[in-house]
N, C-alpha and C positions, 0 to 999 in steps of 0.2 A: 247429347241434348243440351249442351252449353247454351245458356241464355234462357232456357225454359226450365230445365232441371239440371243442377250442377252435379258434378261427380261426387258421390257419397251422400247426396241429399235424399232423405227418406221420402217415400211416396206410399200412398195407400192404393192398392190395386183391387178393383171390384170385378165381379163377374160381368160378362157382356155376351150378348147373343152375337156371334160373328157377323150375321147378316145385317146388323144395324151399324157396324163400324163405318166411319166415313173419314174423308180427308180432314186432317187437323186433330184427330184423336191420337193420344199416345197409348200404345198397346204393348202388352207383354206377348211376344210371339216366338214360336219355335223357329230356330234358324240354324241350319248347318250343324245339327247335333247338340245345340245348346239353346239358350233362350236370350232374347234381347228386349230391352225396353226401347221402343222406337216410335217415331212419328209416322203416321200414315200420310203419304203425299198424294196418293190417288187411290180410288177404290172402284172395282168393277163388280159385277155380280158374283164372281168366283174368287177373286184375288184382291190383295192389297199391296200397294207399292210402299215399301218402308224405307226410311232414311233418317237422317238426323236433322237438327235444327239449324245447321250452318251450311246446308246445300248438298251434302253427300247423299247419294242414293245407294242403298244396298241391293235392292231388287224386289221381285214379286214374290209374295208368299201366299199360299192358299188361305182362304178364310178359316179352314179347318185348323190351321196352326195358330190362330189368335186364341190366347189363353185368358186374357183379361184386359181391362182398360184402367188407366190411371184415373182415380176419382178425386185424389187430393195430393197436392205437393206440400210437404211440411217444411217449415223453416230449417235452414241448416243449424246444427247444434241442438236440435230438439230430440 
């Protein structure tokens, strides 16, 4: 998420109804046996396309796998 959230930068994640997640949101999502904090690139009725802030796309995830949404990015060192 370089440029938007730097490595090691603290964030606050809040609950979110997966149905309201849209492109541009940063979400915590279950992905391949783990969890990732990623940018939503596109959203359909059932899925979200996740990737990073510098152009990489990971792939489609079910909306059921969206666990939360970033509500605040804290300054580094806080």
